C-alpha positions as CSV (number, residue, x, y, z in Angstrom):
1,M,-261.5,69.4,-90.7
2,E,-264.5,68.8,-88.6
3,A,-263.4,65.1,-88.3
4,I,-259.9,66.2,-87.4
5,V,-261.0,68.5,-84.5
6,D,-263.6,65.8,-83.3
7,R,-263.1,65.3,-79.5
8,D,-262.4,61.5,-79.9
9,N,-260.0,62.0,-82.6
10,L,-258.1,64.5,-80.5
11,R,-258.0,62.2,-77.5
12,K,-256.4,59.5,-79.6
13,A,-254.0,61.9,-81.0
14,L,-253.0,63.3,-77.6
15,A,-252.5,59.7,-76.3
16,Q,-250.3,58.9,-79.2
17,V,-248.1,62.0,-78.8
18,R,-247.8,61.2,-75.1
19,R,-246.8,57.5,-75.9
20,N,-244.2,58.8,-78.4
21,K,-242.7,61.4,-76.0
22,G,-240.2,63.1,-77.8
23,A,-238.0,66.3,-77.4
24,P,-239.5,69.7,-77.3
25,G,-239.5,71.9,-80.4
26,V,-238.3,75.5,-80.8
27,D,-240.9,76.7,-78.1
28,G,-239.4,74.4,-75.5
29,M,-242.9,72.9,-74.6
30,N,-243.0,69.2,-73.5
31,V,-245.8,66.8,-73.7
32,E,-247.2,67.5,-70.2
33,A,-247.2,71.2,-70.8
34,L,-249.3,70.6,-74.0
35,V,-252.2,69.4,-71.9
36,L,-252.2,72.7,-69.9
37,H,-251.7,74.7,-73.2
38,L,-254.7,73.0,-74.8
39,R,-256.9,73.7,-71.8
40,D,-256.2,77.3,-72.1
41,H,-255.9,77.8,-76.0
42,W,-258.0,75.1,-77.5
43,P,-260.9,77.3,-78.7
44,E,-258.8,79.6,-80.6
45,L,-256.6,76.8,-82.0
46,R,-259.8,75.0,-83.2
47,I,-261.0,78.1,-85.0
48,Q,-257.6,78.6,-86.7
49,L,-257.8,75.0,-87.9
50,L,-261.3,75.2,-89.1
51,E,-260.7,78.5,-90.9
52,G,-257.4,77.4,-92.3
53,S,-255.4,80.0,-90.6
54,Y,-253.3,77.8,-88.3
55,K,-249.6,78.2,-89.0
56,P,-247.1,75.6,-87.7
57,Q,-244.1,76.9,-85.8
58,P,-240.6,76.5,-87.1
59,V,-238.9,73.2,-86.7
60,R,-235.9,72.8,-84.4
61,R,-232.9,71.5,-86.2
62,V,-230.4,69.0,-84.4
63,E,-227.6,66.9,-85.7
64,I,-227.8,63.2,-84.7
65,P,-225.0,60.7,-85.1
66,K,-225.2,58.2,-88.0
67,A,-224.1,54.5,-87.5
68,S,-221.6,54.9,-90.3
69,G,-220.0,58.0,-88.7
70,G,-220.9,61.6,-89.2
71,T,-224.2,63.2,-88.4
72,R,-227.4,63.9,-90.1
73,P,-229.8,66.8,-89.6
74,L,-233.2,66.1,-87.8
75,G,-236.1,68.4,-87.6
76,I,-238.1,68.4,-84.4
77,P,-241.6,70.0,-84.6
78,T,-243.3,71.6,-81.7
79,V,-245.3,69.1,-79.5
80,L,-248.5,71.1,-80.5
81,D,-247.7,70.6,-84.2
82,R,-247.0,66.9,-83.5
83,F,-250.5,66.7,-81.9
84,I,-252.2,68.4,-84.8
85,Q,-250.3,66.3,-87.4
86,Q,-251.2,63.2,-85.5
87,A,-255.0,64.3,-85.6
88,V,-254.7,64.9,-89.2
89,M,-252.9,61.6,-90.0
90,Q,-255.4,59.6,-88.1
91,V,-258.4,60.9,-90.2
92,L,-256.4,60.6,-93.5
93,Q,-255.2,57.1,-92.7
94,E,-258.8,55.9,-92.0
95,A,-259.9,57.2,-95.4
96,W,-256.8,55.7,-97.2
97,D,-257.1,52.3,-95.5
98,E,-260.6,51.8,-97.1
99,G,-259.0,52.1,-100.5
100,F,-256.5,49.3,-100.1
101,S,-257.4,45.7,-100.9
102,A,-256.7,43.1,-98.4
103,S,-253.7,41.8,-100.5
104,S,-252.2,45.3,-100.8
């Protein structure tokens, strides 16, 4: 968890979430509002992550059209949860990539 909440890792995660843009989740927060939210709430969020007490928000469900007709459900996490997921994924991916051979 220390690697996940490392400042450099978090900067990369925020940059990636900004690039991806995306729709707001159930809380209505967009990517730009996330920056302000993190300035005000990061110390508490960091503690929650390190203690294992952080709870993701519910996912917003939308129906998106399929090319073949009809729709399919899509879950949209909050932008804060996407940021945390990205930070976790970056650390895990780094560890996983070491285990793959060049021919994998």
